[in-house]
Each structure stands twice: as C-alpha cells, then as structure tokens.
N, C-alpha and C positions, 0 to 999 in steps of 0.2 A: 792471311785466312786463318793460321793458325792461332794467331792472337786473338782474332775475333772469337773462333771458336773456345779457346781457352777462356775468353772472357766471359762468354756465355755459359760456359760450364760453372765457371767461378760464380756468376751471379745466381743461377739456378740453385748452385749448393748454398749460397747465402740465403735465398727466399726459403728454401726447405728448412733451413736451421732456424730461420725466425719465424716462419709461420707452419709449424708441422700439423697437417691434418690427421686428426686421430677423432674415435668416436666421442672422448672426453670434450675435445674442441667443439665439435658438432654440438653436443647436448648444451655446453655452456652458451654458445651462441643462440640455440633455440630459446633457452630461457630467457637472455638478454630480449630477444626479439619479442616475445610474448609479454614480457613486463613492459615493454614501451609501448605495446599495442594496446595493454589494458590502461597504461598512464594515458595515452593519447585519447581512450574511450571516456575515462573519465574527466578528462578536461574538456573535450567536446561536449559531453553531456551538461556539464556545469554551465558552459557559455551559452547552449541550446535554452536550457531552462530560464535564462535572462532575457532571450529574445522572444518569448512566447507569451500571449495574454492568460494569465491564470487566473482562475475564479479562487477567490478568498473566503467570503461569507455574505450573507443577506440579511437584511433586518426589514421588520415590518412597519417602519417608520421613516419618516425624512430625517436624513443625518449628512454631516459633512465632517471635515477634518479641521482642528484648529493645531496651533503650535503655542504650547505654554512655555513661558520663559524660563521657568524651572523644571517641570515636570515633563518637557519636550512634547513630542506630536502625540495627538489624542485623536480619537473620533467620537464625536458625541450626537445623539439624537434626540428628538421631542416626542414624547408620548401624550398626545393631547386628552386621551382618555383618563390617564392616571395623573396628569399634570404634573410630569416628571421630566428631568432632564438626565440621560443616562450617559455616562462618559466610559469609553472603552479604551484600551491600550491598542497599540498596532497590531498585535496579535490577536484582537477581537475578544480578549478576556475583559471582564467588567472591571472597572477602575472605581467609579464612584456613581452614586445616585442621588441627586439633589431634587427634594420635593418642593414644588412652586406653589405658592400661596395664591390660588386663583378664586375670587370671591363667588359665592353663589350665584348661579344665574350667568355667568361668565364663563368665556372659553378661551383656551390657550391659541394664540395666533401665530406666535414665532418666538426663536430663542436665539439671540445674537451675543456675538462677542465674549464667549467662554475663555477666560484669560487669566494670567496671573501677572500681578504688578502693571495692571492698566488702571483699573478703577481704585487701587490702592497700591502701597509701595512695601509691604511686609508680606510679601509671596503669597497672600490669600487668594484662593480660587474663587472669581465672581463671574457673574455674567448678568445679561439684561434679558428680560423677557416680556412679551407683548401679550395683552389678552384683551377681549371686546365683550361688549354688550349689544343685543340687539332689541330694540324697542319695536315691538310687533304691532303696537296700535299705532305710531307715527312712522314707522318703517324707515329707520335709520341706524347707524352703528354708532357706537361710543368705545373708542381704543384708549387703552392706559398702558403705560411702561413703568416697570421697575427694575432698579439694578440693585442685586442683592450679592451677599457673600453666601458661600456653600452651606453655611449653617442657617441660612434663611433671614439673616439679618439685614433691614434694607438700608442701602445707600443713598437711594435716591427714588422718588417718584415723580413721573411727568405724564401729568393729565392731557389725555387728547391724542397722546402720541402714538403715532401707527410706523412710524419709520424712524430709522435713527443711522447716523455713519459717524467714522471717527477718522480724522486725519492727523497724522504726524507732520506738524509745519516746520519748516527750515529756521525759523527764527523765534517762535513763541509758544513752543511746547506742543502737546497733544491736544487736540479739540475735539469734543463731542458735538455733533450736531443733531438736533431733534425736530421733528416735523409733526406737528398736532392739527388736527382736522376737526371742524364742528359741522358734522354732517346733518345737525338739526336744521341748518340753512339751505334755502334752495341752492343758492350761490354760496357753497361752503366755505368758511374762512380758513385759512392756513396760517399757523404761527411756527416760525423758525426760532428756535433756542439755541444758544450756544454756551457750551460748559468748557472751563479748562479742567483738564484730568491730571492727576498727579504722576500717573505711570507713562507709557510708550507702548503704543501698538505693536506685538510682536507676532500675533495670530495670522494664518493665511487669509490675505485679503479677501474680504467680502463684497460682493456687488454693491455698488452705490445706486440708490433708487433713480429712476429717471422721473421727472415730473412735467406734466404738460397740460393744457385745457382739457385734453381729453383722457383724464385719469378714469381708469375703468373702476367703477364701483363695486362693491362686493355684491354676492348674490344674497337675495333676501326671499321669504323670511329665513332667518338662519339663527336658531335651528328650524326645521322644517318636518311637517309630518305626512302633508300630502302632495305638495307642489313647490318648486323653488322657481323663482325668477332670476336668471344670470344676464345682467347688462352684458352688452355686446362692443367691443371696439371697432366696428364695422362702419362703413360709410359708402355711399353710393360710388361707383367706379373701381371698387376693390375687387378681388377675387373672391369666390366662396372661401368660407372657413370650416374647420372642422372642430366641433366641441365633443369633448370625450370626459364621461363622469367614471372615477375609478374607485375601487375600494382600497382601504391602504394596504393591502397585500398585493396591490398593482392591477386586479382584475377590472376590466373594463365593463361596467354594468349599463351605461346608457351611451350612444354615439348619436350625432345629428350633424347634418350638412346645414350651414348657415348661409344664407344667400345675402349679398352686398346690401346695404341698406337697413338691414335688421337691427334694431334698436335692444331687443331682449329676446331671450329665449326661455321658454318655460318647460320645464321637466316635471315629469309625473314621477314621484318617489314613494309612492304609497305603499307599493309592495317590496321595497327594499329593507331589509334588516336595518335595526338601529346601529348607529356609529358614525364615525369619521369619515367623510368622503373627500377625495381631490377631484376638481374640475380643471381641465386645460382648454384654451382655445387656440387651435393653430391657425394665425390668420397672416396677411401679407404684411401687417403691421408688427408681427413678432409673435411670441408665445406668451399667453396670459393665463395665470394658474390662480386658483384660490380654493379655499376649504369651506365645507358644509357640513353640519351635523344634521342627521336624520334621527328623530325620536320614534 
C-alpha cells in the first residue's frame, strides 16, 4: 500500500511538474483554440463555396464556351443586330470583338467553331458563321457559310450551307462536313461536302445536327412586320406542344398551345418592337428553336 501511495504521489508530482496550471498557460491554450477555430471556419467556408451554385454573369445574346488551343477557355456570343462575335475571358471581361461581313438584306444565323489551329496552323483565331436571306416573293430561305480569320479575311465560302460539323478521325486527320440545302425546290435538295482541315478540333464539343425527313423548316416571312408563320414538328397522335416567342433578353412575349396534327402556327407580331426574337417549340419530338427578325 505504501508503495502504491508513494507511486501515486510520485506520479502526481511528475504530472504537476510537466503540466503546471497557470494563468499564462490558460491564456496560451485559449489563443491556440481560437486560432484553430478560425482556421477551421476559413477552411469550411472555402469548401462550402465550391459546393454551391453561384451566379456569375448574364448576357443579352446567345453564347457558349470554347477551348482555344493557345489562348485557353473563352466564352463567345453572337450579336445578330450588330453582326458581331464577341469573345470574353472566363472572368467575363471582353477579350476580342470580331465583325462579321453579312451582305445587305441577309441576317446572321449562327456562329460555330471559334478556334485556334483548326482552320489554320499558325495560331490564328478563326471561326465559321452562317447567314441567310429570305425570298419574300417565293417564300424560301437561302443560307450561306463563311470561314474567316479574326481580321475578316475569308478562308472558305460554302454556298447554301446551313449546318456544319467537324470530326477528328483516327486515321485520316480532321474533317469538315457541310450540309447545303436548296429550299427553292418543293422537295429540297441536300448536298454534303467533305473538307480536310489542316488543324485539329480542340474546342468544346458542339452538338452534331440530326437530319430526318421531318426536318423543321424555318419560320417565314423572316423578317416579318405583321405576322409570322412557324412550321411545326407535330403529327397526329402526339401530345400537345408549347410555342414560346421571346425577346433576346429572355422575356416571353407570345405563347401558344399547339394541338397534335397542326402543321403551322401563325403569330401576330405587328405590335412587337423591332428586333431579333427567339422561338421555341417544346414537343414530344424534342425542343425545336429558331430566330425571327421583326421590322
């Protein structure tokens, strides 16, 4: 018992000598605790910020991201009113503005493949853009596509081309496929052209257009001043669809329920301000979109 008591006294003595409890010790421990709590709070906030959806910016035009082989990730948009492609850094600061040569009476339709070392091999920034003309007398569209450098110099003009896609093949390089339509014919003709490109596709993949015998024709007349007729992708037996006409700011200005079997929808646009509008048809066959210009 004495040995145990002696041992207990000795242990307590050792503990007291190793961990003296003083006011200075308490203050030091509290400082360490507060420091650790602050670090934990900062680290928790850091990881929490990555687990939330955070709004960054908004644009009044349609746009998307691309990856440039030299300049990195960029965001670009199409301004159909000014015939421009504006390219932004990932922090949304303006990087470049490219003016597009759209002939008088034609309208910008789409911008594709903003890229470096795809259409050339000298790091030049290039893109493809599509524009169209509407024959109001015969009521059909004519599309054309140009591939240009950022200074506006043309690399290629493709008559009648409304869609194009690019593939990196495993054995024969990079291929450009273009699809040209002649809408002046009742049963319109389609021409597919294949080009070999000097570079490689590194931009973010763009959707490849799907083609079928039920291809949705564009709205007409376009530009419009009183009414616009929108062909529909509906057939008998399908569920009703919703058609929405929106301003470029995203404001829905017209909305209609489309019944199965409808072939067209006529919208009165006489009271709408002049400008470029987007329409969408949400149906059981998918989401179909297009653009119209109101004078």
